N, CA, C and O atoms as a GROMACS GRO file, in nm:
protein
  304
    1MET      N    1  10.267  10.204  10.089
    1MET     CA    2  10.305  10.341  10.052
    1MET      C    3  10.320  10.350   9.902
    1MET      O    4  10.377  10.262   9.838
    2VAL      N    5  10.270  10.457   9.847
    2VAL     CA    6  10.282  10.485   9.704
    2VAL      C    7  10.419  10.546   9.678
    2VAL      O    8  10.458  10.642   9.745
    3ASN      N    9  10.493  10.492   9.581
    3ASN     CA   10  10.624  10.547   9.547
    3ASN      C   11  10.621  10.630   9.419
    3ASN      O   12  10.699  10.724   9.404
    4LYS      N   13  10.532  10.594   9.328
    4LYS     CA   14  10.522  10.663   9.200
    4LYS      C   15  10.377  10.694   9.172
    4LYS      O   16  10.286  10.631   9.226
    5ILE      N   17  10.357  10.793   9.086
    5ILE     CA   18  10.220  10.830   9.053
    5ILE      C   19  10.213  10.868   8.905
    5ILE      O   20  10.302  10.934   8.851
    6SER      N   21  10.106  10.825   8.843
    6SER     CA   22  10.079  10.859   8.703
    6SER      C   23   9.977  10.972   8.699
    6SER      O   24   9.916  11.006   8.800
    7TRP      N   25   9.961  11.029   8.582
    7TRP     CA   26   9.863  11.136   8.565
    7TRP      C   27   9.724  11.082   8.591
    7TRP      O   28   9.640  11.150   8.651
    8GLN      N   29   9.698  10.961   8.546
    8GLN     CA   30   9.567  10.900   8.568
    8GLN      C   31   9.539  10.886   8.717
    8GLN      O   32   9.430  10.920   8.763
    9LYS      N   33   9.638  10.836   8.794
    9LYS     CA   34   9.618  10.819   8.938
    9LYS      C   35   9.604  10.954   9.009
    9LYS      O   36   9.544  10.962   9.116
   10ALA      N   37   9.660  11.059   8.949
   10ALA     CA   38   9.647  11.194   9.006
   10ALA      C   39   9.518  11.261   8.962
   10ALA      O   40   9.498  11.380   8.987
   11GLY      N   41   9.430  11.186   8.897
   11GLY     CA   42   9.302  11.241   8.856
   11GLY      C   43   9.310  11.333   8.736
   11GLY      O   44   9.220  11.413   8.711
   12ARG      N   45   9.420  11.320   8.659
   12ARG     CA   46   9.442  11.405   8.540
   12ARG      C   47   9.422  11.554   8.573
   12ARG      O   48   9.353  11.626   8.502
   13VAL      N   49   9.483  11.595   8.683
   13VAL     CA   50   9.472  11.736   8.724
   13VAL      C   51   9.514  11.826   8.608
   13VAL      O   52   9.602  11.790   8.530
   14THR      N   53   9.451  11.941   8.598
   14THR     CA   54   9.478  12.031   8.486
   14THR      C   55   9.537  12.164   8.528
   14THR      O   56   9.576  12.245   8.444
   15GLU      N   57   9.544  12.186   8.657
   15GLU     CA   58   9.596  12.313   8.709
   15GLU      C   59   9.704  12.285   8.813
   15GLU      O   60   9.694  12.189   8.889
   16PRO      N   61   9.808  12.369   8.816
   16PRO     CA   62   9.907  12.356   8.924
   16PRO      C   63   9.838  12.381   9.058
   16PRO      O   64   9.743  12.458   9.066
   17GLY      N   65   9.886  12.315   9.161
   17GLY     CA   66   9.827  12.338   9.292
   17GLY      C   67   9.865  12.228   9.389
   17GLY      O   68   9.951  12.145   9.364
   18ARG      N   69   9.797  12.232   9.502
   18ARG     CA   70   9.819  12.138   9.612
   18ARG      C   71   9.691  12.056   9.625
   18ARG      O   72   9.583  12.111   9.645
   19TYR      N   73   9.706  11.923   9.614
   19TYR     CA   74   9.591  11.834   9.611
   19TYR      C   75   9.602  11.731   9.722
   19TYR      O   76   9.711  11.682   9.752
   20MET      N   77   9.488  11.697   9.784
   20MET     CA   78   9.484  11.596   9.888
   20MET      C   79   9.453  11.460   9.825
   20MET      O   80   9.356  11.445   9.751
   21PHE      N   81   9.539  11.362   9.855
   21PHE     CA   82   9.518  11.225   9.811
   21PHE      C   83   9.516  11.136   9.934
   21PHE      O   84   9.536  11.184  10.046
   22THR      N   85   9.493  11.007   9.915
   22THR     CA   86   9.487  10.915  10.027
   22THR      C   87   9.620  10.905  10.100
   22THR      O   88   9.624  10.873  10.219
   23PHE      N   89   9.731  10.931  10.030
   23PHE     CA   90   9.864  10.920  10.090
   23PHE      C   91   9.914  11.051  10.148
   23PHE      O   92  10.019  11.053  10.213
   24GLY      N   93   9.843  11.161  10.127
   24GLY     CA   94   9.884  11.292  10.180
   24GLY      C   95   9.864  11.402  10.076
   24GLY      O   96   9.796  11.382   9.976
   25TRP      N   97   9.926  11.516  10.101
   25TRP     CA   98   9.916  11.631  10.011
   25TRP      C   99  10.021  11.621   9.901
   25TRP      O  100  10.136  11.585   9.926
   26LEU      N  101   9.980  11.653   9.778
   26LEU     CA  102  10.070  11.651   9.664
   26LEU      C  103  10.067  11.788   9.597
   26LEU      O  104   9.961  11.839   9.561
   27THR      N  105  10.186  11.847   9.580
   27THR     CA  106  10.198  11.973   9.507
   27THR      C  107  10.238  11.942   9.364
   27THR      O  108  10.338  11.873   9.341
   28VAL      N  109  10.160  11.992   9.268
   28VAL     CA  110  10.185  11.972   9.126
   28VAL      C  111  10.216  12.109   9.066
   28VAL      O  112  10.139  12.204   9.084
   29THR      N  113  10.329  12.119   8.995
   29THR     CA  114  10.368  12.245   8.933
   29THR      C  115  10.327  12.251   8.787
   29THR      O  116  10.288  12.150   8.728
   30ALA      N  117  10.337  12.369   8.728
   30ALA     CA  118  10.309  12.384   8.585
   30ALA      C  119  10.407  12.301   8.502
   30ALA      O  120  10.368  12.246   8.399
   31ASP      N  121  10.532  12.291   8.545
   31ASP     CA  122  10.630  12.209   8.473
   31ASP      C  123  10.592  12.061   8.477
   31ASP      O  124  10.606  11.990   8.377
   32ASP      N  125  10.543  12.014   8.592
   32ASP     CA  126  10.497  11.875   8.603
   32ASP      C  127  10.384  11.850   8.505
   32ASP      O  128  10.383  11.749   8.435
   33LEU      N  129  10.289  11.941   8.500
   33LEU     CA  130  10.174  11.926   8.410
   33LEU      C  131  10.218  11.927   8.264
   33LEU      O  132  10.162  11.853   8.182
   34ALA      N  133  10.316  12.009   8.231
   34ALA     CA  134  10.364  12.013   8.092
   34ALA      C  135  10.421  11.878   8.050
   34ALA      O  136  10.404  11.835   7.936
   35ILE      N  137  10.489  11.810   8.142
   35ILE     CA  138  10.542  11.677   8.111
   35ILE      C  139  10.427  11.580   8.090
   35ILE      O  140  10.427  11.505   7.993
   36TRP      N  141  10.330  11.580   8.180
   36TRP     CA  142  10.216  11.490   8.165
   36TRP      C  143  10.137  11.520   8.038
   36TRP      O  144  10.084  11.427   7.976
   37GLN      N  145  10.127  11.645   7.999
   37GLN     CA  146  10.053  11.677   7.878
   37GLN      C  147  10.127  11.626   7.754
   37GLN      O  148  10.064  11.583   7.658
   38GLN      N  149  10.259  11.630   7.757
   38GLN     CA  150  10.338  11.581   7.643
   38GLN      C  151  10.352  11.429   7.647
   38GLN      O  152  10.352  11.364   7.542
   39TYR      N  153  10.363  11.373   7.768
   39TYR     CA  154  10.381  11.228   7.786
   39TYR      C  155  10.279  11.178   7.888
   39TYR      O  156  10.314  11.159   8.004
   40PRO      N  157  10.154  11.155   7.847
   40PRO     CA  158  10.049  11.119   7.942
   40PRO      C  159  10.076  10.991   8.020
   40PRO      O  160  10.018  10.972   8.128
   41GLN      N  161  10.161  10.903   7.971
   41GLN     CA  162  10.189  10.778   8.040
   41GLN      C  163  10.309  10.788   8.136
   41GLN      O  164  10.345  10.689   8.200
   42ALA      N  165  10.370  10.905   8.146
   42ALA     CA  166  10.485  10.922   8.235
   42ALA      C  167  10.444  10.900   8.381
   42ALA      O  168  10.331  10.930   8.420
   43THR      N  169  10.537  10.845   8.459
   43THR     CA  170  10.515  10.831   8.604
   43THR      C  171  10.623  10.910   8.677
   43THR      O  172  10.739  10.909   8.638
   44PHE      N  173  10.582  10.976   8.783
   44PHE     CA  174  10.673  11.056   8.865
   44PHE      C  175  10.700  10.984   8.997
   44PHE      O  176  10.613  10.916   9.051
   45THR      N  177  10.821  11.000   9.046
   45THR     CA  178  10.855  10.955   9.181
   45THR      C  179  10.802  11.057   9.280
   45THR      O  180  10.818  11.178   9.260
   46LEU      N  181  10.741  11.009   9.386
   46LEU     CA  182  10.694  11.100   9.491
   46LEU      C  183  10.808  11.129   9.587
   46LEU      O  184  10.876  11.038   9.634
   47VAL      N  185  10.829  11.256   9.615
   47VAL     CA  186  10.934  11.299   9.707
   47VAL      C  187  10.866  11.355   9.830
   47VAL      O  188  10.791  11.452   9.823
   48GLU      N  189  10.893  11.292   9.945
   48GLU     CA  190  10.830  11.336  10.070
   48GLU      C  191  10.904  11.457  10.125
   48GLU      O  192  11.027  11.460  10.132
   49LEU      N  193  10.827  11.556  10.165
   49LEU     CA  194  10.881  11.677  10.227
   49LEU      C  195  10.870  11.664  10.379
   49LEU      O  196  10.792  11.583  10.428
   50PRO      N  197  10.949  11.742  10.452
   50PRO     CA  198  10.934  11.740  10.599
   50PRO      C  199  10.791  11.774  10.639
   50PRO      O  200  10.726  11.859  10.576
   51ARG      N  201  10.743  11.709  10.742
   51ARG     CA  202  10.605  11.734  10.787
   51ARG      C  203  10.592  11.873  10.844
   51ARG      O  204  10.680  11.922  10.915
   52GLY      N  205  10.480  11.936  10.813
   52GLY     CA  206  10.453  12.070  10.862
   52GLY      C  207  10.390  12.066  11.000
   52GLY      O  208  10.389  11.962  11.067
   53GLU      N  209  10.336  12.178  11.040
   53GLU     CA  210  10.276  12.191  11.173
   53GLU      C  211  10.159  12.096  11.192
   53GLU      O  212  10.139  12.043  11.302
   54GLY      N  213  10.081  12.074  11.086
   54GLY     CA  214   9.964  11.988  11.098
   54GLY      C  215   9.997  11.840  11.102
   54GLY      O  216   9.912  11.758  11.135
   55GLY      N  217  10.121  11.804  11.067
   55GLY     CA  218  10.163  11.665  11.071
   55GLY      C  219  10.122  11.583  10.951
   55GLY      O  220  10.151  11.464  10.945
   56ALA      N  221  10.055  11.645  10.852
   56ALA     CA  222  10.013  11.570  10.733
   56ALA      C  223  10.133  11.546  10.642
   56ALA      O  224  10.225  11.627  10.635
   57GLU      N  225  10.131  11.434  10.574
   57GLU     CA  226  10.239  11.404  10.480
   57GLU      C  227  10.228  11.495  10.358
   57GLU      O  228  10.119  11.518  10.306
   58GLU      N  229  10.342  11.546  10.315
   58GLU     CA  230  10.349  11.639  10.201
   58GLU      C  231  10.446  11.581  10.098
   58GLU      O  232  10.552  11.530  10.133
   59PHE      N  233  10.408  11.589   9.971
   59PHE     CA  234  10.490  11.536   9.864
   59PHE      C  235  10.496  11.635   9.748
   59PHE      O  236  10.407  11.718   9.730
   60HIS      N  237  10.602  11.622   9.670
   60HIS     CA  238  10.606  11.688   9.540
   60HIS      C  239  10.657  11.584   9.442
   60HIS      O  240  10.703  11.478   9.482
   61LEU      N  241  10.649  11.616   9.314
   61LEU     CA  242  10.690  11.521   9.211
   61LEU      C  243  10.838  11.536   9.183
   61LEU      O  244  10.888  11.647   9.167
   62GLY      N  245  10.908  11.424   9.176
   62GLY     CA  246  11.052  11.423   9.151
   62GLY      C  247  11.080  11.379   9.009
   62GLY      O  248  11.017  11.426   8.914
   63ALA      N  249  11.175  11.288   8.996
   63ALA     CA  250  11.215  11.237   8.864
   63ALA      C  251  11.098  11.164   8.799
   63ALA      O  252  11.012  11.107   8.867
   64PHE      N  253  11.095  11.168   8.666
   64PHE     CA  254  10.989  11.097   8.596
   64PHE      C  255  11.048  10.994   8.502
   64PHE      O  256  11.162  11.003   8.458
   65GLU      N  257  10.965  10.894   8.472
   65GLU     CA  258  11.001  10.788   8.379
   65GLU      C  259  10.900  10.787   8.267
   65GLU      O  260  10.780  10.806   8.288
   66LEU      N  261  10.951  10.764   8.146
   66LEU     CA  262  10.864  10.750   8.030
   66LEU      C  263  10.847  10.602   8.001
   66LEU      O  264  10.939  10.523   8.023
   67PRO      N  265  10.729  10.563   7.951
   67PRO     CA  266  10.711  10.421   7.919
   67PRO      C  267  10.801  10.381   7.803
   67PRO      O  268  10.832  10.463   7.715
   68LEU      N  269  10.843  10.256   7.803
   68LEU     CA  270  10.925  10.206   7.693
   68LEU      C  271  10.839  10.196   7.568
   68LEU      O  272  10.723  10.156   7.576
   69PRO      N  273  10.895  10.231   7.452
   69PRO     CA  274  10.817  10.217   7.329
   69PRO      C  275  10.791  10.069   7.301
   69PRO      O  276  10.871   9.982   7.335
   70MET      N  277  10.678  10.043   7.239
   70MET     CA  278  10.646   9.905   7.204
   70MET      C  279  10.737   9.859   7.092
   70MET      O  280  10.754   9.929   6.992
   71ARG      N  281  10.795   9.742   7.109
   71ARG     CA  282  10.883   9.688   7.007
   71ARG      C  283  10.806   9.593   6.918
   71ARG      O  284  10.718   9.519   6.963
   72GLU      N  285  10.839   9.596   6.791
   72GLU     CA  286  10.778   9.502   6.698
   72GLU      C  287  10.858   9.373   6.701
   72GLU      O  288  10.980   9.374   6.716
   73GLU      N  289  10.788   9.263   6.688
   73GLU     CA  290  10.854   9.133   6.683
   73GLU      C  291  10.924   9.119   6.549
   73GLU      O  292  10.872   9.165   6.448
   74PRO      N  293  11.041   9.056   6.546
   74PRO     CA  294  11.111   9.033   6.419
   74PRO      C  295  11.022   8.954   6.323
   74PRO      O  296  10.954   8.860   6.362
   75GLY      N  297  11.026   8.996   6.196
   75GLY     CA  298  10.948   8.926   6.093
   75GLY      C  299  10.804   8.969   6.085
   75GLY      O  300  10.727   8.909   6.010
   76SER      N  301  10.764   9.074   6.161
   76SER     CA  302  10.624   9.116   6.152
   76SER      C  303  10.608   9.232   6.057
   76SER      O  304  10.497   9.280   6.037
   0.00000   0.00000   0.00000
């Protein structure tokens, strides 16, 4: 099971909407896209929603994490 997703793994979607992935349906909002556009390396936690009538898994993006900045080695 996928727990987190990056913009790259989401196919660098450019529009808000509902997208089908191998793990189920993912809803991406304009706010989610704004974060990815500002921080392309951010990863979001997938939040599973209750299953609908069709029984397909549904997700939306939850909390996000930013990559740690690269640290320079002392003396460089």
